[in-house]
DSSP file (Angstrom, degrees, kcal/mol; ACC not computed):
  #  RESIDUE AA STRUCTURE BP1 BP2  ACC     N-H-->O    O-->H-N    N-H-->O    O-->H-N    TCO  KAPPA ALPHA  PHI   PSI    X-CA   Y-CA   Z-CA
    1    1 A M              0   0    0      0, 0.0     2,-0.1     0, 0.0    38,-0.1   0.000 360.0 360.0 360.0 127.0   -4.0   29.2   -6.5
    2    2 A G        -     0   0    0     36,-0.1     2,-0.4    42,-0.0    42,-0.1  -0.351 360.0-113.8 -93.5 177.3   -3.9   26.0   -4.5
    3    3 A C        +     0   0    0     -2,-0.1     2,-0.3     6,-0.1    42,-0.2  -0.926  27.8 178.4-116.5 143.3   -1.7   23.0   -4.8
    4    4 A L  S    S-     0   0    0     -2,-0.4   110,-0.1    41,-0.0    33,-0.0  -0.780  71.9 -29.2-146.4  95.3   -2.9   19.6   -5.8
    5    5 A G  S    S+     0   0    0     -2,-0.3     2,-0.3     1,-0.2   109,-0.1   0.728  91.2 140.2  73.6  22.2   -0.5   16.8   -6.1
    6    6 A T    >   -     0   0    0      1,-0.1     3,-2.1   107,-0.1    -1,-0.2  -0.687  64.5-111.5 -97.5 157.3    2.5   18.9   -7.1
    7    7 A S  G >  S+     0   0    0      1,-0.3     3,-1.0    -2,-0.3    -1,-0.1   0.728 112.9  62.3 -62.2 -23.9    6.0   18.1   -5.8
    8    8 A D  G 3  S+     0   0    0      1,-0.2    -1,-0.3     3,-0.0    30,-0.1   0.444  89.0  73.2 -82.2   3.8    6.2   21.3   -3.6
    9    9 A C  G <  S+     0   0    0     -3,-2.1    27,-2.9    28,-0.1     2,-0.5   0.503  88.8  63.9 -90.6  -4.9    3.2   20.1   -1.6
   10   10 A W  E <   +A   35   0A   0     -3,-1.0     2,-0.4    25,-0.2    25,-0.2  -0.977  59.9 175.0-129.3 122.3    5.1   17.4    0.4
   11   11 A R  E     -A   34   0A   0     23,-1.9    23,-1.9    -2,-0.5     2,-0.5  -0.992  25.3-133.6-133.7 132.5    7.9   18.2    2.7
   12   12 A S  E     -A   33   0A   0     -2,-0.4    21,-0.2    21,-0.2     3,-0.1  -0.712  15.5-174.8 -84.9 128.7    9.9   15.8    5.0
   13   13 A L  E    S-     0   0A   0     19,-2.4     2,-0.3    -2,-0.5    -1,-0.2   0.838  71.5  -7.9 -88.2 -39.2   10.4   17.1    8.5
   14   14 A S  E     -A   32   0A   0     18,-1.1    18,-1.8     2,-0.0     2,-0.4  -0.983  55.1-164.3-157.5 146.8   12.6   14.2    9.6
   15   15 A V  E     -A   31   0A   0     -2,-0.3     2,-0.5    16,-0.2    16,-0.2  -0.994   7.0-171.9-134.7 127.6   13.8   10.9    8.3
   16   16 A E  E     -A   30   0A   0     14,-2.4    14,-2.6    -2,-0.4     2,-0.5  -0.984   3.3-169.0-122.3 125.1   15.4    8.3   10.5
   17   17 A K  E     +A   29   0A   0     -2,-0.5     2,-0.3    12,-0.2    12,-0.2  -0.943  13.8 166.6-114.4 132.2   17.0    5.2    9.0
   18   18 A K  E     -A   28   0A   0     10,-1.8    10,-2.0    -2,-0.5     2,-0.5  -0.988  35.9-119.4-143.8 154.8   18.0    2.2   11.1
   19   19 A V  E     -A   27   0A   0     -2,-0.3     8,-0.2     8,-0.2     5,-0.1  -0.812  39.5-115.5 -92.1 130.0   19.0   -1.4   10.7
   20   20 A S        -     0   0    0      6,-1.7     6,-0.2    -2,-0.5    -1,-0.0  -0.371  10.9-144.5 -64.6 139.5   16.7   -3.8   12.5
   21   21 A E  S    S+     0   0    0      1,-0.2     3,-0.2    -2,-0.1    -1,-0.1   0.764  98.6  53.7 -74.4 -25.6   18.3   -5.7   15.3
   22   22 A M  S    S+     0   0    0      1,-0.3     2,-0.5     2,-0.1    -1,-0.2   0.924 122.2  21.6 -76.0 -45.8   16.2   -8.8   14.5
   23   23 A V    >   -     0   0    0      1,-0.1     3,-2.1     3,-0.1    -3,-0.4  -0.943  68.9-157.9-127.7 107.6   17.1   -9.1   10.8
   24   24 A L  T 3  S+     0   0    0     -2,-0.5    -1,-0.1     1,-0.3    -4,-0.1   0.754  93.2  53.4 -61.5 -24.9   20.4   -7.4    9.9
   25   25 A S  T 3  S+     0   0    0     -6,-0.1     2,-0.3     2,-0.0    -1,-0.3   0.523  91.8  94.6 -87.1  -3.7   19.4   -7.1    6.2
   26   26 A A    <   -     0   0    0     -3,-2.1    -6,-1.7    -6,-0.2     2,-0.4  -0.648  56.5-165.4 -89.6 144.1   16.1   -5.3    7.0
   27   27 A M  E     -AB  19  59A   0     32,-2.6    32,-3.4    -2,-0.3     2,-0.4  -0.965   4.1-162.8-128.1 147.3   15.8   -1.6    7.1
   28   28 A E  E     -AB  18  58A   0    -10,-2.0   -10,-1.8    -2,-0.4     2,-0.5  -0.995   3.1-159.6-130.9 130.4   13.1    0.6    8.5
   29   29 A W  E     -AB  17  57A   0     28,-2.9    28,-2.1    -2,-0.4     2,-0.5  -0.944   3.9-162.7-108.4 126.0   12.5    4.2    7.7
   30   30 A M  E     -AB  16  56A   0    -14,-2.6   -14,-2.4    -2,-0.5     2,-0.4  -0.941  18.1-178.1-104.9 127.6   10.6    6.3   10.1
   31   31 A M  E     -AB  15  55A   0     24,-2.9    24,-2.4    -2,-0.5     2,-0.5  -0.954  25.3-158.4-130.1 145.2    9.3    9.5    8.6
   32   32 A E  E     -AB  14  54A   0    -18,-1.8   -19,-2.4    -2,-0.4   -18,-1.1  -0.986  26.6-175.1-119.1 118.7    7.3   12.4    9.7
   33   33 A M  E     -AB  12  53A   0     20,-3.7    20,-3.2    -2,-0.5     2,-0.4  -0.825  16.6-158.0-118.4 151.0    5.7   14.2    6.8
   34   34 A I  E     -AB  11  52A   0    -23,-1.9   -23,-1.9    -2,-0.3     2,-0.7  -0.997  15.0-140.4-127.5 134.0    3.7   17.3    6.4
   35   35 A F  E     +A   10   0A   0     16,-2.0    15,-4.5    13,-0.5    16,-0.3  -0.837  40.5 163.2 -91.5 113.7    1.3   18.0    3.6
   36   36 A T        -     0   0    0    -27,-2.9     2,-0.5    -2,-0.7    13,-0.0  -0.802  37.5-130.0-130.6 169.0    1.8   21.7    2.7
   37   37 A C    >   -     0   0    0     -2,-0.3     3,-0.6     1,-0.1   -28,-0.1  -0.987   8.0-164.9-123.1 123.4    1.1   24.1   -0.1
   38   38 A A  T 3  S+     0   0    0     -2,-0.5    -1,-0.1     1,-0.2   -29,-0.1   0.435  75.1  83.7 -86.5   0.7    4.0   26.4   -1.3
   39   39 A H  T 3  S-     0   0    0      1,-0.3    -1,-0.2   -38,-0.1   -30,-0.0   0.314  94.2-125.0 -89.5  10.3    1.7   28.8   -3.1
   40   40 A G    <   +     0   0    0     -3,-0.6    -1,-0.3     2,-0.1    -3,-0.0  -0.367  69.8   9.4  80.9-163.0    0.9   30.8    0.0
   41   41 A P  S    S+     0   0    0      0, 0.0    -3,-0.0     0, 0.0     0, 0.0  -0.267  78.9 142.1 -57.0 127.1   -2.6   31.6    1.3
   42   42 A A        -     0   0    0     -5,-0.0     2,-0.1   -39,-0.0     3,-0.1  -0.977  56.6 -85.9-159.0 155.9   -5.2   29.5   -0.6
   43   43 A P        -     0   0    0      0, 0.0     2,-0.3     0, 0.0     0, 0.0  -0.427  57.4 -97.0 -65.1 145.1   -8.4   27.7    0.1
   44   44 A L        -     0   0    0      1,-0.2     3,-0.1   -42,-0.1   -42,-0.0  -0.483  37.8-175.8 -65.7 124.6   -7.8   24.1    1.4
   45   45 A L  S    S+     0   0    0     -2,-0.3     2,-0.3   -42,-0.2    -1,-0.2   0.653  71.5  27.3 -95.6 -19.2   -8.1   21.8   -1.6
   46   46 A T  S >  S-     0   0    0     77,-0.1     3,-0.8     1,-0.0    77,-0.2  -0.950  75.3-124.2-135.7 159.8   -7.6   18.7    0.6
   47   47 A V  T 3  S+     0   0    0     75,-2.6    76,-0.1    -2,-0.3    75,-0.1   0.551 107.4  66.9 -75.5  -6.7   -8.3   17.8    4.2
   48   48 A H  T >   +     0   0    0     74,-0.2     3,-2.2    68,-0.2   -13,-0.5   0.647  68.5 116.8 -89.5 -16.6   -4.6   16.8    4.4
   49   49 A E  T <  S+     0   0    0     -3,-0.8   -13,-0.2     1,-0.3     3,-0.1  -0.309  86.8   8.0 -61.1 130.1   -3.1   20.3    3.9
   50   50 A G  T 3  S+     0   0    0    -15,-4.5    -1,-0.3     1,-0.3     2,-0.2   0.353 100.2 124.5  83.2  -5.2   -1.1   21.4    7.0
   51   51 A R    <   -     0   0    0     -3,-2.2   -16,-2.0   -16,-0.3     2,-0.5  -0.606  54.5-137.5 -88.9 149.5   -1.5   18.0    8.7
   52   52 A I  E     -B   34   0A   0     -2,-0.2     2,-0.4   -18,-0.2    78,-0.3  -0.910  19.9-170.7-107.1 131.4    1.5   16.0   10.0
   53   53 A Y  E     -B   33   0A   0    -20,-3.2   -20,-3.7    -2,-0.5     2,-0.5  -0.968  11.1-153.5-123.2 136.9    1.6   12.3    9.4
   54   54 A Q  E     +B   32   0A   0     -2,-0.4    19,-3.0   -22,-0.2    20,-1.9  -0.916  26.5 162.1-105.8 135.0    4.1    9.7   10.8
   55   55 A L  E     -BC  31  72A   0    -24,-2.4   -24,-2.9    -2,-0.5     2,-0.4  -0.976  27.0-138.9-148.6 160.9    4.6    6.6    8.8
   56   56 A K  E     -BC  30  71A   0     15,-3.0    15,-2.7    -2,-0.3     2,-0.5  -0.965   2.8-161.0-124.2 139.8    7.1    3.7    8.4
   57   57 A L  E     -BC  29  70A   0    -28,-2.1   -28,-2.9    -2,-0.4     2,-0.5  -0.990  16.4-163.5-115.1 122.6    8.5    2.0    5.4
   58   58 A F  E     -BC  28  69A   0     11,-2.8    11,-2.3    -2,-0.5     2,-0.6  -0.933   6.1-166.8-115.4 123.3    9.9   -1.4    6.2
   59   59 A C  E     -B   27   0A   0    -32,-3.4   -32,-2.6    -2,-0.5     2,-0.1  -0.929  10.0-168.0-108.4 118.5   12.3   -3.2    3.8
   60   60 A D    >   -     0   0    0     -2,-0.6     3,-1.9   -34,-0.2     6,-0.1  -0.200  47.4 -74.1 -93.3-167.8   12.9   -6.8    4.5
   61   61 A K  T 3  S+     0   0    0      1,-0.3    -1,-0.0    -2,-0.1   -35,-0.0   0.678 127.7  61.2 -64.1 -18.0   15.6   -9.1    3.0
   62   62 A D  T >> S+     0   0    0      5,-0.1     4,-1.4     2,-0.1     3,-1.2   0.521  83.4 143.7 -87.5  -5.9   13.6   -9.4   -0.3
   63   63 A Y  T <4  +     0   0    0     -3,-1.9    -4,-0.1     1,-0.3    38,-0.0  -0.588  60.0  22.6 -73.5 136.3   13.8   -5.6   -1.0
   64   64 A P  T 34 S+     0   0    0      0, 0.0    -1,-0.3     0, 0.0    39,-0.2  -0.962 122.1  57.4 -95.8   7.3   14.1   -4.3   -3.7
   65   65 A E  T <4 S+     0   0    0     -3,-1.2    -2,-0.2     2,-0.1    36,-0.1   0.871 119.0  32.5 -64.4 -34.0   12.7   -7.4   -5.5
   66   66 A K  S  < S-     0   0    0     -4,-1.4    -6,-0.1    -6,-0.1    -1,-0.1  -0.902  99.2-101.5-120.3 151.2    9.5   -7.0   -3.3
   67   67 A P        -     0   0    0      0, 0.0    -7,-0.2     0, 0.0    -5,-0.1  -0.241  35.5-109.2 -70.4 157.9    8.0   -3.8   -2.1
   68   68 A P        -     0   0    0      0, 0.0     2,-0.4     0, 0.0    -9,-0.2  -0.376  34.5-106.8 -73.3 163.0    8.4   -2.5    1.4
   69   69 A S  E     -C   58   0A   0    -11,-2.3   -11,-2.8    -2,-0.1     2,-0.5  -0.745  31.9-153.5 -87.5 145.6    5.5   -2.5    3.8
   70   70 A V  E     +C   57   0A   0     18,-0.4    18,-3.3    -2,-0.4     2,-0.4  -0.983  17.1 174.4-123.9 124.8    4.1    1.0    4.5
   71   71 A R  E     -CD  56  87A   0    -15,-2.7   -15,-3.0    -2,-0.5     2,-0.4  -0.992  24.2-138.3-136.4 128.5    2.3    1.7    7.7
   72   72 A F  E     -C   55   0A   0     14,-3.0   -17,-0.3    -2,-0.4    61,-0.1  -0.681  10.9-172.1 -80.1 134.2    0.9    5.0    9.0
   73   73 A H  S    S+     0   0    0    -19,-3.0    60,-2.4    -2,-0.4     2,-0.2   0.802  75.0  69.6 -87.7 -40.8    1.5    5.6   12.7
   74   74 A S  B    S-E  132   0B   0    -20,-1.9    58,-0.3    58,-0.2     2,-0.2  -0.537 100.6-105.8 -73.0 140.9   -0.7    8.7   12.6
   75   75 A R        +     0   0    0     56,-2.8     2,-0.3    -2,-0.2    56,-0.2  -0.502  49.7 168.8 -68.1 136.7   -4.4    7.9   12.1
   76   76 A I        -     0   0    0     -2,-0.2     2,-0.7    -4,-0.1    10,-0.1  -0.991  33.0-136.0-148.9 146.2   -5.5    8.8    8.6
   77   77 A N        +     0   0    0     -2,-0.3     2,-0.3    47,-0.1    47,-0.1  -0.901  45.6 139.3-108.7 104.0   -8.6    8.1    6.6
   78   78 A M    >   -     0   0    0     -2,-0.7     3,-1.4     3,-0.3    43,-0.1  -0.979  58.9-119.7-140.7 151.1   -7.7    7.0    3.0
   79   79 A T  T 3  S+     0   0    0     -2,-0.3     4,-0.1     1,-0.3    42,-0.0   0.728 113.1  48.9 -66.0 -21.5   -9.2    4.3    0.9
   80   80 A C  T 3  S+     0   0    0      2,-0.1     9,-3.1     8,-0.0     2,-0.5   0.414  95.7  86.9 -97.6   1.5   -5.9    2.4    0.6
   81   81 A V  B <  S-F   88   0C   0     -3,-1.4    -3,-0.3     7,-0.2     2,-0.3  -0.887  82.1-120.2-108.9 129.3   -5.2    2.4    4.4
   82   82 A N     >  -     0   0    0      5,-2.9     4,-2.3    -2,-0.5     5,-0.1  -0.497  19.4-144.7 -65.2 126.3   -6.5   -0.3    6.7
   83   83 A H  T  4 S+     0   0    0     -2,-0.3    -1,-0.2     1,-0.2    -7,-0.0   0.634  94.6  44.4 -73.4 -14.2   -8.6    1.6    9.3
   84   84 A D  T  4 S+     0   0    0      3,-0.1    -1,-0.2     1,-0.0    -2,-0.1   0.771 128.3  19.8 -96.9 -30.9   -7.6   -0.7   12.2
   85   85 A T  T  4 S-     0   0    0      2,-0.1    -2,-0.2    -3,-0.1     3,-0.1   0.638  89.2-124.7-116.4 -19.8   -3.8   -1.1   11.6
   86   86 A G     <  +     0   0    0     -4,-2.3   -14,-3.0     1,-0.3     2,-0.2   0.455  58.9 147.8  83.3   0.8   -2.7    1.9    9.5
   87   87 A L  B     -D   71   0A   0    -16,-0.3    -5,-2.9    -5,-0.1     2,-0.7  -0.514  52.4-126.4 -72.2 132.3   -1.2   -0.5    6.9
   88   88 A V  B     -F   81   0C   0    -18,-3.3     2,-0.6    -2,-0.2   -18,-0.4  -0.715  29.7-129.2 -76.6 118.5   -1.2    0.7    3.3
   89   89 A E    >>  -     0   0    0     -9,-3.1     3,-1.6    -2,-0.7     4,-0.5  -0.598   9.3-147.8 -80.1 117.5   -2.9   -2.2    1.6
   90   90 A S  G >4 S+     0   0    0     -2,-0.6     3,-1.3     1,-0.3     7,-0.6   0.852  95.4  55.4 -52.5 -43.1   -0.9   -3.3   -1.4
   91   91 A K  G 34 S+     0   0    0      1,-0.3    -1,-0.3     5,-0.1     3,-0.1   0.733 112.1  44.2 -66.7 -20.9   -3.8   -4.4   -3.5
   92   92 A K  G <4 S+     0   0    0     -3,-1.6     2,-0.5   -12,-0.2    -1,-0.3   0.382 105.1  67.5-102.8   2.1   -5.4   -0.9   -3.1
   93   93 A F  S XX S-     0   0    0     -3,-1.3     4,-2.1    -4,-0.5     3,-1.2  -0.921  73.2-150.3-130.6 105.0   -2.3    1.1   -3.7
   94   94 A G  H 3> S+     0   0    0     -2,-0.5     4,-2.5     1,-0.3    -1,-0.1   0.765  89.7  54.1 -47.9 -46.2   -1.0    0.8   -7.3
   95   95 A I  H 34 S+     0   0    0      1,-0.2    -1,-0.3     2,-0.2     5,-0.2   0.857 115.1  41.5 -64.8 -33.4    2.7    1.3   -6.8
   96   96 A L  H X4 S+     0   0    0     -3,-1.2     3,-1.0    -6,-0.2    -1,-0.2   0.865 114.6  51.3 -78.3 -36.8    2.9   -1.5   -4.3
   97   97 A A  H 3< S+     0   0    0     -4,-2.1    -2,-0.2    -7,-0.6    -3,-0.2   0.837 121.1  34.0 -66.6 -32.5    0.5   -3.7   -6.3
   98   98 A N  T 3< S+     0   0    0     -4,-2.5    -1,-0.3    -5,-0.2    -2,-0.1  -0.259  90.2 175.2-116.3  43.2    2.6   -3.3   -9.4
   99   99 A W    <   -     0   0    0     -3,-1.0     2,-0.4     2,-0.0    -3,-0.1  -0.176  12.0-172.3 -59.8 138.6    6.0   -3.1   -7.8
  100  100 A R    >   -     0   0    0     -5,-0.2     3,-2.4   -34,-0.0   -34,-0.1  -0.986  32.4-121.7-128.7 141.9    9.2   -2.9   -9.9
  101  101 A R  T 3  S+     0   0    0     -2,-0.4   -35,-0.1     1,-0.3   -36,-0.0   0.708 108.4  63.2 -59.2 -21.9   12.7   -3.1   -8.4
  102  102 A E  T 3  S+     0   0    0    -37,-0.1    -1,-0.3     2,-0.0     2,-0.1   0.567  79.0 107.1 -82.1  -6.4   13.6    0.3   -9.8
  103  103 A Y    <   -     0   0    0     -3,-2.4     2,-0.2   -39,-0.2    -4,-0.0  -0.389  58.1-152.2 -68.3 151.3   11.0    2.1   -7.7
  104  104 A T     >  -     0   0    0      1,-0.1     4,-1.6    -2,-0.1     5,-0.1  -0.672  30.2-103.9-119.0 172.3   12.3    4.1   -4.7
  105  105 A M  H  > S+     0   0    0      1,-0.2     4,-2.4    -2,-0.2     5,-0.2   0.885 123.1  56.5 -61.6 -38.8   11.0    5.3   -1.4
  106  106 A E  H  > S+     0   0    0      1,-0.2     4,-2.5     2,-0.2    -1,-0.2   0.880 102.9  54.5 -61.5 -37.6   10.5    8.7   -2.9
  107  107 A D  H  > S+     0   0    0      2,-0.2     4,-2.2     1,-0.2    -1,-0.2   0.907 108.0  49.7 -61.7 -41.4    8.3    7.2   -5.5
  108  108 A I  H  X S+     0   0    0     -4,-1.6     4,-2.3     2,-0.2    -2,-0.2   0.940 112.5  46.5 -62.8 -47.0    6.1    5.6   -2.8
  109  109 A L  H  X S+     0   0    0     -4,-2.4     4,-2.3     1,-0.2    -2,-0.2   0.879 110.9  52.5 -64.7 -37.8    5.8    8.9   -0.9
  110  110 A T  H  X S+     0   0    0     -4,-2.5     4,-2.1     1,-0.2    -1,-0.2   0.908 110.5  48.0 -63.4 -41.4    5.0   10.8   -4.2
  111  111 A Q  H  X S+     0   0    0     -4,-2.2     4,-2.5     2,-0.2    -2,-0.2   0.867 109.1  53.3 -68.6 -35.7    2.3    8.3   -4.9
  112  112 A L  H  X S+     0   0    0     -4,-2.3     4,-2.3     2,-0.2    -2,-0.2   0.923 108.4  50.5 -62.4 -42.4    0.9    8.6   -1.4
  113  113 A K  H  X S+     0   0    0     -4,-2.3     4,-1.6     1,-0.2    -2,-0.2   0.923 111.5  47.5 -59.7 -45.2    0.8   12.4   -1.9
  114  114 A K  H  X S+     0   0    0     -4,-2.1     4,-0.7     1,-0.2    -1,-0.2   0.879 110.2  52.8 -64.1 -37.4   -1.1   11.9   -5.1
  115  115 A E  H >< S+     0   0    0     -4,-2.5     3,-0.6     1,-0.2    -1,-0.2   0.882 106.5  52.9 -65.8 -37.9   -3.5    9.5   -3.5
  116  116 A M  H 3< S+     0   0    0     -4,-2.3    -1,-0.2     1,-0.2   -69,-0.2   0.869 112.0  45.9 -62.8 -35.8   -4.2   12.0   -0.7
  117  117 A A  H 3< S+     0   0    0     -4,-1.6    -1,-0.2    -5,-0.2    -2,-0.2   0.547  88.1 113.6 -85.9  -7.8   -5.1   14.6   -3.4
  118  118 A A  S XX S-     0   0    0     -4,-0.7     4,-2.7    -3,-0.6     3,-2.1  -0.300  80.9-113.0 -65.3 150.4   -7.3   12.1   -5.4
  119  119 A S  T 34 S+     0   0    0      1,-0.3     4,-0.4     2,-0.2    -1,-0.1   0.803 115.4  55.6 -56.6 -32.8  -11.0   13.0   -5.5
  120  120 A H  T 34 S+     0   0    0      1,-0.2    -1,-0.3     2,-0.1   -41,-0.1   0.569 121.7  27.0 -79.7  -7.2  -11.9    9.9   -3.5
  121  121 A N  T X4 S+     0   0    0     -3,-2.1     3,-1.2    -6,-0.2    -2,-0.2   0.626  97.4  82.1-121.4 -24.5   -9.6   10.9   -0.6
  122  122 A R  T 3< S+     0   0    0     -4,-2.7   -75,-2.6     1,-0.3   -74,-0.2   0.703 102.8  32.8 -67.4 -20.2   -9.2   14.6   -0.6
  123  123 A K  T 3  S+     0   0    0     -4,-0.4    -1,-0.3   -77,-0.2     3,-0.1   0.326  83.6 129.7-116.5   6.8  -12.4   15.4    1.3
  124  124 A L    <   -     0   0    0     -3,-1.2   -47,-0.1   -47,-0.1     2,-0.1  -0.371  69.3-104.6 -63.5 138.3  -12.7   12.4    3.6
  125  125 A V        -     0   0    0     -2,-0.1    -1,-0.1     1,-0.1    -2,-0.1  -0.436  41.7-145.1 -62.6 133.0  -13.3   13.3    7.2
  126  126 A Q        -     0   0    0     -2,-0.1     3,-0.1     1,-0.1   -50,-0.1  -0.738  14.2-106.5-104.9 150.7  -10.0   12.7    9.1
  127  127 A P        -     0   0    0      0, 0.0   -50,-0.1     0, 0.0    -1,-0.1  -0.268  59.3 -73.8 -62.5 160.8   -9.4   11.5   12.7
  128  128 A P    >   -     0   0    0      0, 0.0     3,-1.1     0, 0.0   -53,-0.2  -0.274  57.7-101.2 -56.8 141.7   -8.3   14.2   15.1
  129  129 A E  T 3  S+     0   0    0      1,-0.2     3,-0.1    -3,-0.1   -76,-0.1  -0.361 107.5  37.0 -63.3 144.3   -4.7   15.2   14.7
  130  130 A G  T 3  S+     0   0    0      1,-0.4     2,-0.3   -78,-0.3    -1,-0.2   0.578  86.9 122.6  87.4  10.3   -2.4   13.7   17.2
  131  131 A T    <   -     0   0    0     -3,-1.1   -56,-2.8   -56,-0.2    -1,-0.4  -0.824  42.9-162.1-104.3 149.1   -4.2   10.3   17.3
  132  132 A Y  B      E   74   0B   0     -2,-0.3   -58,-0.2   -58,-0.3   -59,-0.1  -0.888 360.0 360.0-133.7 156.2   -2.3    7.1   16.4
  133  133 A F              0   0    0    -60,-2.4   -59,-0.1    -2,-0.3   -60,-0.1   0.435 360.0 360.0 -76.0 360.0   -2.8    3.5   15.4
């Protein structure tokens, strides 16, 4: 049995939170994530399984009224990610397009995981691991 968009498929390896020196009210989260399957040996259901992705969520002074910006540092091929910059494009990513102040960083990461497992993203050819924007 494989995993597809379930909560045990996404595990944080490290999370670093810091206050920006430029804007004291801004916060930036640097995360290194791995897409995994907790069900043991199974055929790969997405091209993302076992890959490690680094991304940043940046909250400026308008957060939580406005969504954070989300940018992948690791190269990734997804329909909602700008292929030149790694920025998750708000208009193409529902939770950012329809942001509500009660949403959390965990909600964003959960939606990214679901987007990776969506039929239009799960089999896209990915850049070599260890390449960055």
